[in-house]
C-alpha positions in Angstrom: -0.4 -3.8 -76.8 1.0 -4.4 -73.5 0.2 -7.4 -70.9 -0.6 -6.3 -67.2 -1.8 -8.1 -63.8 -3.6 -5.5 -63.5 -5.1 -2.9 -65.5 -6.1 0.4 -63.0 -8.7 3.1 -64.7 -8.8 5.9 -63.0 -5.3 7.7 -60.8 -7.4 9.3 -57.5 -6.9 7.3 -54.4 -8.9 5.2 -54.7 -7.1 3.8 -58.2 -3.4 4.3 -56.3 -4.2 2.5 -53.1 -5.5 -0.8 -55.0 -1.8 -0.3 -57.7 0.4 0.3 -54.3 -1.5 -3.0 -52.7 -0.8 -4.2 -56.0 2.4 -3.9 -56.5 3.6 -4.5 -53.4 2.3 -7.8 -53.7 4.8 -8.2 -56.8 1.3 -8.1 -59.6 2.8 -5.9 -62.8 0.0 -3.1 -62.8 -0.4 -0.1 -65.6 -2.7 3.3 -64.3 -4.4 5.0 -66.9 -5.7 8.3 -65.6 -7.8 10.8 -67.7 -6.6 14.2 -66.8 -3.2 15.6 -66.6 -2.2 15.0 -63.0 -2.7 12.4 -60.4 -5.7 13.4 -56.7 -9.0 12.6 -58.8 -11.1 15.3 -56.5 -8.1 16.1 -54.3 -6.3 19.3 -55.6 -4.3 22.0 -54.4 -3.0 24.7 -56.0 -1.3 27.8 -55.5 -4.0 30.4 -56.8 -2.1 34.0 -57.0 0.2 33.2 -54.1 -2.4 32.0 -52.1 -2.1 27.7 -51.8 -5.7 26.6 -52.0 -7.2 23.0 -51.3 -9.9 23.2 -54.7 -10.8 19.8 -53.8 -11.6 17.4 -50.5 -9.7 19.1 -47.5 -11.2 17.2 -44.1 -10.0 14.7 -42.0 -12.2 13.7 -39.0 -11.0 11.0 -36.0 -13.6 8.5 -37.7 -11.9 7.7 -40.5 -9.0 5.3 -39.4 -8.4 4.6 -42.9 -7.4 7.4 -44.3 -5.7 8.7 -41.0 -3.4 5.3 -41.1 -2.4 5.8 -44.5 -1.5 9.7 -43.5 1.2 8.0 -40.7 2.1 5.5 -43.5 2.8 8.7 -45.7 4.4 10.0 -42.6 2.6 13.4 -43.7 1.4 15.9 -40.7 -1.6 17.2 -39.9 -2.8 20.2 -38.1 -6.5 21.6 -36.6 -8.9 23.8 -38.1 -9.0 26.9 -36.7 -12.1 27.2 -34.3 -11.5 29.7 -31.2 -14.3 32.0 -30.8 -18.1 32.3 -31.5 -20.2 30.6 -34.2 -22.6 32.5 -36.7 -26.4 31.7 -37.3 -28.5 33.6 -39.5 -32.4 32.4 -38.7 -35.6 32.3 -40.4 -36.0 35.1 -39.3 -33.8 37.0 -41.3 -31.5 37.5 -38.0 -28.0 37.4 -37.3 -26.8 35.3 -33.7 -23.7 35.1 -32.4 -23.1 32.0 -30.7 -20.7 29.5 -28.2 -20.3 25.6 -28.2 -23.3 23.1 -29.8 -25.9 24.7 -29.1 -27.3 27.4 -32.2 -29.8 30.1 -31.0 -33.2 28.9 -32.2 -35.8 28.4 -30.3 -36.3 26.1 -26.9 -39.0 24.1 -29.5 -36.9 24.0 -32.6 -34.4 23.2 -30.4 -36.4 20.3 -28.9 -37.0 18.9 -32.3 -33.0 18.9 -34.0 -32.7 17.3 -30.9 -35.2 14.8 -31.2 -34.9 14.6 -34.7 -30.9 13.8 -34.3 -32.0 11.1 -32.3 -33.9 9.4 -34.3 -31.4 9.4 -37.0 -28.8 8.1 -35.1 -30.6 5.4 -34.1 -31.4 4.5 -37.5 -28.7 4.7 -38.2 -26.4 3.0 -35.5 -29.2 0.1 -37.3 -27.5 -0.2 -40.8 -24.6 -1.7 -41.9 -23.4 0.8 -44.6 -22.4 -1.4 -46.4 -25.3 -2.7 -47.2 -27.8 -0.4 -46.5 -30.8 -2.6 -48.0 -30.2 -4.7 -45.4 -31.4 -2.3 -43.0 -35.0 -3.5 -41.1 -37.1 -0.4 -42.5 -34.7 0.3 -45.4 -38.2 -0.1 -48.4 -39.9 2.4 -46.2 -37.2 4.8 -46.2 -36.1 4.5 -49.6 -39.5 5.4 -50.9 -39.7 8.4 -49.5 -37.6 11.4 -49.8 -35.7 13.1 -47.0 -37.8 16.3 -47.1 -41.2 14.7 -46.9 -39.5 12.1 -43.9 -38.8 15.5 -42.6 -42.7 17.1 -42.9 -43.7 13.5 -41.3 -41.7 13.9 -37.9 -42.4 17.5 -37.6 -44.3 20.4 -38.2 -41.2 23.2 -37.1 -40.1 24.8 -40.2 -36.8 25.6 -38.5 -36.1 22.4 -37.3 -36.5 20.0 -40.8 -35.0 23.1 -42.7 -31.7 22.5 -39.8 -31.1 18.8 -40.1 -32.1 18.7 -43.7 -29.4 20.7 -44.1 -26.4 18.6 -43.3 -27.5 16.1 -45.5 -28.6 17.9 -48.2 -26.9 21.1 -49.0 -23.7 19.9 -46.9 -23.1 16.4 -47.6 -24.7 15.1 -50.9 -25.0 18.8 -52.2 -28.9 18.1 -53.7 -32.1 19.3 -52.2 -33.7 17.7 -50.5 -36.8 16.5 -51.9 -34.5 14.7 -54.1 -33.4 12.2 -52.4 -34.4 9.6 -49.8 -34.4 9.3 -46.4 -32.5 6.1 -46.7 -30.0 8.0 -48.8 -29.9 10.6 -45.4 -30.2 7.7 -43.2 -26.6 6.2 -44.8 -25.1 9.5 -45.0 -25.4 9.1 -41.3 -24.3 5.9 -40.8 -21.3 6.1 -43.0 -20.2 8.7 -41.0 -21.0 6.7 -37.6 -23.9 8.8 -36.9 -25.7 12.3 -37.7 -24.4 13.6 -34.6 -20.7 13.5 -36.3 -22.9 15.4 -39.1 -24.0 18.1 -37.7 -20.0 18.2 -35.5 -18.4 20.9 -37.4 -15.4 20.5 -34.8 -15.7 16.5 -35.4 -16.3 16.3 -39.2 -13.9 19.3 -39.6 -11.5 18.5 -37.9 -7.7 18.5 -39.6 -5.8 19.6 -42.4 -3.2 17.8 -44.0 0.4 19.9 -44.6 0.9 21.5 -47.4 -3.0 19.5 -48.9 -4.3 16.7 -49.2 -3.9 16.2 -52.5 0.1 15.3 -50.9 -1.6 11.9 -50.2 -2.5 10.5 -53.7 0.8 12.5 -54.8 2.8 10.4 -51.8 1.2 7.1 -53.1 1.9 7.9 -57.1 5.7 8.7 -56.0 5.9 4.7 -54.8 5.1 3.1 -57.8 8.2 2.4 -60.0 8.6 5.1 -62.9 6.0 4.9 -65.4 3.3 2.9 -64.1 0.2 6.4 -64.0 0.1 7.1 -67.3 -1.6 10.8 -67.6 -3.5 12.0 -70.5 -5.1 8.5 -71.0 -8.6 8.4 -71.0 -10.2 5.2 -71.8 -12.8 4.8 -74.7 -13.0 0.8 -75.1 -13.0 -2.2 -72.7 -13.1 -5.6 -74.8 -13.9 -8.1 -71.9 -14.0 -12.0 -71.8 -13.9 -14.1 -68.6 -10.1 -14.4 -69.0 -9.1 -11.1 -69.0 -9.7 -7.6 -70.8 -7.9 -5.3 -73.4 -8.3 -1.1 -72.4 -8.4 1.0 -75.0 -6.9 4.4 -74.6 -6.3 7.3 -77.2 -3.1 6.4 -77.3 -2.2 2.5 -77.2 -3.9 -0.9 -75.6 -3.0 -1.9 -72.5 -4.2 -6.6 -71.5 -5.1 -7.2 -68.0 -6.1 -10.1 -66.6 -8.0 -7.8 -64.0 -9.0 -4.7 -64.9 -10.3 -2.0 -61.9 -12.6 0.9 -62.8 -11.5 3.1 -60.0 -13.7 5.8 -61.4 -17.3 7.4 -60.4 -20.0 5.3 -60.9 -21.1 8.3 -63.6 -18.3 7.7 -65.4 -18.2 4.1 -65.8 -21.0 4.4 -68.6 -18.5 6.7 -70.1 -16.6 4.0 -71.7 -18.0 1.7 -74.3 -17.7 -2.6 -73.1 -17.3 -5.0 -75.3 -19.8 -7.1 -74.8 -21.8 -4.4 -73.0 -22.1 -5.1 -69.5 -25.1 -6.6 -67.9 -28.8 -5.0 -68.3 -28.9 -4.3 -64.2 -25.7 -2.7 -64.4 -26.1 -0.2 -67.0 -29.3 0.7 -65.7 -28.5 1.0 -62.4 -25.7 3.5 -63.4 -28.6 5.5 -64.9 -29.9 6.0 -61.6 -26.6 7.4 -59.9 -25.4 11.3 -59.7 -23.2 14.0 -58.7 -24.5 16.6 -57.0 -23.7 20.0 -57.4 -21.6 22.4 -54.8 -19.4 25.8 -55.6 -16.9 25.6 -53.3 -15.7 29.2 -52.4 -12.4 30.3 -51.5 -11.8 33.8 -50.6 -8.6 35.2 -49.0 -8.7 38.5 -46.6 -5.2 41.0 -46.0 -5.8 39.6 -42.6 -8.6 37.0 -41.1 -9.8 40.0 -39.9 -13.1 37.9 -38.1 -10.9 36.7 -35.2 -9.8 39.8 -34.2 -13.5 40.2 -33.5 -14.1 37.1 -31.4 -15.2 34.4 -34.2 -14.7 31.4 -35.3 -14.9 32.3 -39.0 -18.2 29.0 -38.7 -21.0 30.2 -40.2 -24.6 28.7 -41.2 -27.6 29.0 -42.4 -30.4 27.1 -44.2 -31.4 30.5 -45.8 -27.9 31.8 -46.7 -26.8 31.1 -50.5 -23.6 30.1 -48.6 -25.3 27.7 -46.3 -21.5 27.2 -44.1 -18.6 29.5 -44.2 -15.3 28.3 -41.9 -11.8 29.7 -41.4 -9.6 27.9 -43.7 -6.5 29.6 -43.4 -3.3 27.7 -44.0 -1.0 26.8 -41.1 1.2 28.6 -40.2 4.0 30.3 -42.4 7.0 32.7 -42.3 5.3 35.7 -43.9 1.8 35.1 -44.3 -1.0 36.8 -42.9 -3.5 37.0 -45.1 -6.9 34.8 -43.5 -9.1 32.6 -45.7 -12.3 32.2 -45.9 -13.9 29.0 -47.5 -17.7 28.8 -48.4 -20.3 26.3 -49.8 -23.3 26.9 -52.5 -24.8 24.3 -53.6 -27.8 22.1 -54.9 -31.1 24.4 -56.1 -29.1 27.9 -55.0 -25.4 27.3 -57.0 -27.7 26.5 -60.5 -29.3 30.7 -59.7 -25.9 31.0 -59.0 -24.7 29.5 -62.1 -27.0 31.5 -64.3 -24.9 34.9 -63.6 -21.8 36.0 -65.1 -19.5 36.0 -63.2 -19.0 39.4 -61.5 -22.8 39.0 -60.3 -22.1 35.7 -59.2 -19.0 37.1 -57.1 -20.7 40.4 -55.6 -23.7 37.9 -54.7 -21.4 35.9 -52.7 -19.4 38.5 -50.9 -23.3 39.9 -49.6 -23.5 36.9 -48.1 -20.9 36.5 -45.9 -21.3 40.5 -45.1 -23.9 39.2 -44.1 -22.4 36.7 -41.4 -18.9 39.1 -40.9 -20.0 42.3 -41.5 -18.9 44.7 -44.2 -15.5 43.8 -43.9 -16.0 40.7 -45.7 -16.8 42.7 -49.0 -13.5 43.4 -49.6 -11.6 40.1 -50.0 -7.7 41.0 -51.7 -8.8 37.6 -53.7 -11.5 35.4 -55.0 -12.3 32.3 -56.2 -15.0 29.3 -57.1 -13.8 25.6 -57.3 -13.9 24.2 -60.9 -15.6 20.6 -60.0 -19.0 21.3 -61.8 -17.2 22.6 -64.9 -14.8 19.7 -65.2 -15.0 17.0 -67.9 -14.3 14.7 -65.2 -16.2 15.3 -62.8 -19.1 17.1 -63.4 -20.6 17.8 -60.0 -19.1 17.4 -56.5 -18.7 16.2 -53.5 -19.4 12.8 -54.9 -22.9 10.6 -56.2 -26.4 8.9 -54.6 -29.0 7.0 -55.5 -32.1 8.8 -56.4 -35.5 7.8 -54.9 -35.9 4.1 -54.3 -32.8 3.0 -56.2 -30.8 2.2 -53.4 -32.7 -0.8 -52.4 -33.3 -1.5 -56.3 -29.2 -1.5 -57.8 -27.2 -1.2 -54.3 -26.5 -4.2 -53.8 -24.7 -4.6 -57.1 -22.6 -1.4 -56.8 -19.7 -3.3 -55.7 -20.1 -6.7 -57.9 -17.5 -7.6 -60.0 -18.5 -8.8 -64.1 -15.7 -10.7 -64.6 -12.5 -9.5 -64.7 -14.3 -6.3 -64.3 -14.0 -4.7 -60.5 -15.5 -1.3 -59.7 -14.5 1.0 -56.9 -14.6 4.3 -55.5 -16.1 6.6 -52.2 -19.1 6.9 -54.0 -20.3 3.0 -53.3 -18.3 3.0 -50.3 -19.7 2.1 -47.1 -18.6 3.4 -44.0 -16.3 6.9 -45.6 -19.1 6.8 -48.4 -17.9 10.3 -50.8 -14.8 10.9 -48.4 -11.2 9.9 -49.1 -11.4 7.3 -46.2 -13.8 5.2 -48.0 -11.3 6.2 -51.4 -8.9 4.1 -49.1 -11.5 1.0 -47.8 -12.7 0.8 -51.8 -8.9 0.7 -53.0 -8.4 -2.1 -50.4 -10.9 -4.2 -50.6 -10.6 -4.5 -54.3 -7.1 -5.3 -54.3 -7.9 -8.0 -51.4 -10.4 -10.0 -53.5 -7.8 -9.7 -56.6 -5.2 -11.0 -54.5 
């Protein structure tokens, strides 16, 4: 058994942030990672000659922690392509193009969407995203589903469907009837307001040259050789008030402190001796990942640009509820264009019941409804593997079921003896984003120091 000041479990951005800050302060640290790579839910891969950001990829202007780290690591960024018209398919099934922020719905629906946006902005402004259970309306909002709350607010179904889209399928990747209105307000507050969630030009602003996984790769490179152990899944943690011993299939590691820098759903996969307090064990039974299939479809050229389209398309009524131009930064000799799209929650359930060829055809049909017949003929098609990934089993992140945020939320970041817990899933600002992962890593490192 090897002794360390701190044992970090998980080599995603959170765990590597903790390790870097503690190492810089002179502590002896080891990082144990179950996967054969670093990065967690960030993954950039070359697949059949196309570089794809399989995991998280976008950086928005409000993500101060991530922007500071990108600057610290001296990484470059570039803007998402957005010139041209966007596409919307309405409740009537009609495809319409539009420019600017106001999408083509009836005046009444537009007014209802604007009113709901203002109300959600108002509720979000009254919330500290680190303590959503202290919101003045927390109890009421946590005991009603977001779908039911929307039904109370408006009788306009298209307004409900569009506002629900931005939080449900697009962010929490769950049906709006399966999470609380308080969770929806938290999602808005964590991004600085619901207005940010509905603004693709804001929340999907820029990308890192070479892919966002360069952030954890750079963090790992700054640690001393041998600090990060790959292919070492943690099976057991024995702990007392003086420290803890972490066991893997290869050995054991003792630390005065142990940081579980993994999603809440993975915390419970480890045996703890003694067992975690009942509230800790119960809490994590009420947290789950959403479900989303991220799609990367590459064409000989970005043909939509020649049609005057930005590539941005969305509809609560389409299998692919949103899609964007995801062509990489200019690379000499590269003429291909890539669209990225998403299928989530119950629509993902349905898609996953089909074989690979049928799934591909259903997706391409949905894209053709947005972009035209040319979308049926890609040169490369790829579905992200997160739903089947052993160390994730979902995406983008975890969230509470109805009524559980107020019941358990205050325990999310509580230490248990020498054990600390941190990930983007339990962040306030930057909830479910890399920005939140960094904030949680910094907070844990500061507590230990």
